N, C-alpha and C positions, 0 to 999 in steps of 0.2 A: 839647641834647646835643652833650657835650664828652669827646673822650679826656683821658687823664693824660698827661703830657708822654712818659714813656716807652710809653705805647701811641701815642701819635700818631708818635713816631720807628718805631717797627715798622710800622705804618700804611704811612707816607710811604717807608720803606725799601723795602719788598716791592712796593708797586703801582708806585713810579718804577723800578725793577730792571725789574718785568714790562714795563711799557709799553716801556721803552728797549730791551728784548729782542725783543719784538713790537707791532710798528707796526701789525701786521693788525687790532689790536684800536681803532684809531682810525677805521676805517671805518663803526664804529657813528653817529659823529659825524654821518654823511649821513643820519640816519633818524630822524624824529619819533619817540616812543614814547608819551608822556602830553602833551598840553595842547602848550605850548612846549618840554618837555624832549626833548632828542637820548637816543637809546639808549644813548648813552656817556654820558651824565650821569646817566642814571636807574641804568646797572649800577654807577658809582663811588657814587652814594649807598647803593644795597642792600648795596655791600661794607661801605661805613662803617657802615650800620648795623647791618648783622650782626657785625659786628666790636665794635662798641660792645656791642651785646646778649651777646656771647659773655664781653667782659671782664666782665661785672656779675652774670652767672650762676654759680650755684654747681655748675657741671661744666665738666671740661675738654674744650677743641675742639681740632682739628687747625685751627691758624690760616691755616697758609698753603693749605690746602686749602681751608678758607671762604673765603678773599680770591678764590682763582683761581675757583672754582665759583662766585663771587657776579659776579664780573666779565664769565665766560663765559655764565652761564644766560638771556641774551638775545642772544647770538653770531647771530643767524639771517639777518642781512645783506640785509634788504629792507625797504621801506615797506609793512607790511601796512595802510594806509590805502587803498591805491589797489584800484581796482576790479579786480581780478584774480582768475581763480577760483581760484588756487593759494593764494591767502591767506583763503579761506574757513573758517570756524571756527579762526582763528588762534590763538586761547587753546587749543586742544587740541592743536596739530598742530606750532608755533613750537619746543617745548622739543626735540622731535627733530630738527628743522634746525640748532638753535644746537648741539647734541651733534655732529651731524655735522662742522660747520663747526669746531667747537672740537678735535675729531680730527685733522683737517687740518695743526694748526700745533701742538698739544700733544699731549704723553704725559702722560695723565690718568691718575690712580689711581681705584680703584672709589667713593671717596667724593667724589671731582669729577664722575664721570660722573653717579654720583645726584644730586647737586645739580641740574645740569643739566636732567638728563632728569626730575625731577620736583619741581620748582620750582611747578609751577602745581597741585599740592593743594590743596586739595581738588577744584577744578573737574576734574581730571584723576583721579576717583574712585579707577580700578585701580593708578594709580601713588603708592603709599603711599610717603612718604620713609624710608630706610633706616638712616639716619643722623643722629644729632643736629645735625649741620652741616646736612642737607639740609633737616630741619624748621625748624630756624633762619632759613637763607636764605628760604624758603618764607614763614616770617611776617614777616620783615624786606622783602621783595619787596611783599606786602600791605600793609605801613604805606606804604612808601616812595610806592607807585602811588597809593595813596588821597591821601596829601599832594600828589602831582603833579597827579591828577585835578581835586581841588578847589581849586587853588593860584590865587588870584586874581592878575590882571596887571597 
């Protein structure tokens, strides 16, 4: 999976600006997502996969919303592997926690909120993605999560 030079330039420009302006995103480096992959590494991989797919599909996407939503989709900021009652059913409840955290630091539009809140579809069967960006991030998340979970060390 390789971005074309102009795509890579846009991806790098957008993500570098976002990360330089919002250091709280780096908090995700403290937590493991799948295997040995940190949550930060995971969300950046999902952002890259989402953007790569958006550049190859015959639809128009709101690229900045796609990237911001992808980067914040797991912004829940805790270790879900710890034995803690609040982490029960993590797969069902972490999108809401991520959205609450994201809204503390970002002015999100309806597409970005939908991406974060509904990225666990179809597990969260009643939370169907409303926008193509939301569906794309959900699919990219499944692809990246599968790769991370089964990655050989």
